[in-house]
C-alpha positions as CSV (number, residue, x, y, z in Angstrom):
1,M,-46.4,12.0,-21.0
2,K,-44.9,8.7,-20.0
3,I,-44.2,7.2,-16.6
4,F,-41.7,4.3,-16.6
5,C,-42.6,1.9,-13.8
6,E,-40.0,-0.1,-12.0
7,C,-41.7,-3.3,-13.2
8,G,-41.0,-2.4,-16.8
9,Y,-44.5,-1.2,-17.7
10,V,-44.9,2.2,-19.4
11,I,-47.8,4.3,-18.3
12,Y,-49.0,6.6,-21.1
13,D,-51.0,9.7,-20.4
14,N,-52.3,10.5,-23.9
15,S,-56.1,10.6,-23.4
16,A,-58.7,11.9,-21.1
17,A,-60.4,8.5,-21.1
18,I,-57.8,6.2,-19.6
19,S,-58.8,3.7,-16.9
20,Y,-55.6,3.9,-14.9
21,K,-55.7,7.7,-14.2
22,A,-57.8,9.6,-11.8
23,R,-58.0,13.1,-10.3
24,F,-58.6,13.5,-6.6
25,T,-59.4,16.5,-4.4
26,A,-58.2,16.7,-0.8
27,N,-61.0,16.5,1.7
28,Q,-59.9,19.8,3.1
29,D,-60.4,21.4,-0.3
30,S,-63.8,19.8,-1.1
31,F,-65.9,22.6,0.4
32,D,-63.9,25.3,-1.3
33,L,-64.3,23.5,-4.6
34,C,-68.1,23.2,-4.1
35,D,-68.2,26.9,-3.2
36,K,-66.4,27.8,-6.5
37,I,-68.8,25.6,-8.5
38,E,-71.7,27.2,-6.8
39,E,-70.4,30.6,-7.7
40,Q,-70.2,29.6,-11.3
41,I,-73.8,28.3,-11.3
42,K,-75.1,31.5,-9.7
43,K,-73.2,33.5,-12.2
44,L,-74.7,31.4,-15.0
45,V,-78.3,31.9,-13.7
46,T,-77.7,35.7,-13.5
47,N,-76.3,35.7,-17.1
48,I,-79.2,33.6,-18.4
49,E,-81.7,36.1,-16.9
50,Y,-79.8,38.9,-18.6
51,A,-79.5,37.0,-21.8
52,A,-83.3,36.4,-22.0
53,S,-84.0,40.1,-22.2
54,N,-81.0,40.9,-24.4
55,K,-81.2,38.1,-27.0
56,I,-77.9,36.6,-26.0
57,D,-77.1,32.9,-27.0
58,V,-77.6,30.9,-23.8
59,D,-75.7,27.9,-25.2
60,V,-72.5,30.0,-25.3
61,L,-73.1,31.0,-21.6
62,V,-73.6,27.4,-20.6
63,E,-70.5,26.3,-22.5
64,D,-68.4,29.0,-21.0
65,T,-69.6,28.1,-17.5
66,M,-68.9,24.4,-18.1
67,T,-65.4,25.3,-19.2
68,N,-64.9,27.4,-16.0
69,V,-66.3,24.6,-13.8
70,S,-64.0,22.0,-15.5
71,D,-61.0,24.3,-15.0
72,T,-62.0,24.8,-11.3
73,I,-62.2,21.1,-10.7
74,I,-58.7,20.7,-12.2
75,D,-57.3,23.6,-10.2
76,Y,-58.6,21.8,-7.0
77,S,-57.4,18.3,-7.9
78,R,-54.3,16.3,-8.4
79,T,-53.5,13.3,-10.5
80,I,-53.0,9.7,-9.5
81,Y,-52.0,6.9,-11.9
82,Q,-51.9,3.1,-11.3
83,C,-49.5,0.8,-13.1
84,S,-51.5,-1.9,-14.9
85,G,-48.6,-4.2,-14.7
86,C,-47.8,-4.2,-10.9
87,G,-50.4,-2.0,-9.3
88,R,-48.1,0.7,-8.1
89,L,-49.7,4.1,-7.5
90,F,-48.1,7.3,-8.7
91,V,-49.6,10.1,-6.7
92,D,-49.0,13.9,-7.2
93,D,-48.6,15.9,-4.0
94,N,-49.8,19.5,-3.7
95,Q,-46.5,20.7,-5.3
96,F,-47.1,18.3,-8.3
97,H,-44.2,16.0,-7.3
98,T,-44.9,12.4,-7.9
99,H,-44.7,9.8,-5.1
100,V,-44.8,6.0,-5.7
101,F,-46.7,3.6,-3.5
102,I,-46.2,-0.2,-3.8
103,P,-49.1,-2.6,-3.2
104,Q,-48.7,-4.8,-0.1
105,D,-49.2,-7.9,-2.2
106,D,-50.6,-9.2,-5.5
107,S,-54.2,-9.3,-4.3
108,V,-54.5,-5.5,-4.7
109,P,-56.6,-4.8,-7.8
110,K,-54.7,-3.2,-10.7
111,N,-57.8,-1.2,-11.9
112,L,-58.5,1.0,-8.9
113,M,-58.8,4.1,-11.1
114,R,-61.4,2.5,-13.4
115,S,-64.9,4.1,-13.6
116,I,-67.3,3.1,-10.9
117,K,-69.6,2.0,-13.8
118,G,-67.1,-0.6,-14.9
119,D,-68.0,-2.2,-18.2
120,K,-71.1,0.1,-18.4
121,W,-69.0,3.2,-18.6
122,R,-70.0,5.1,-21.7
123,F,-66.7,5.0,-23.7
124,N,-65.2,1.8,-22.2
125,P,-62.0,1.7,-24.3
126,D,-60.6,-1.3,-22.3
């Protein structure tokens, strides 16, 4: 996917590890999201207990649970991009329509979506 910013910069979404993209969850949805993740964890514990007595591969159960948790997080979140050229924000609403927000001035950092670990982030492609 490409987003063409008014400043001429092109925002590419071709990787899961890009520093100008983030996912966010509305505060109103955060407890529901936590409840869904808790359900998945409880289900995993139950399945592990069953697996122990039936010689089922626990690694497969964990992998399936992690996939379900990841899918749940995505279901409860939306995407936001920041233009590295001018700092504009491209924010999806709950209908997945994108809205553009322009920084007040040039002092706004153009890396707001970057990992909180900065240069210590494990993949650090920048």
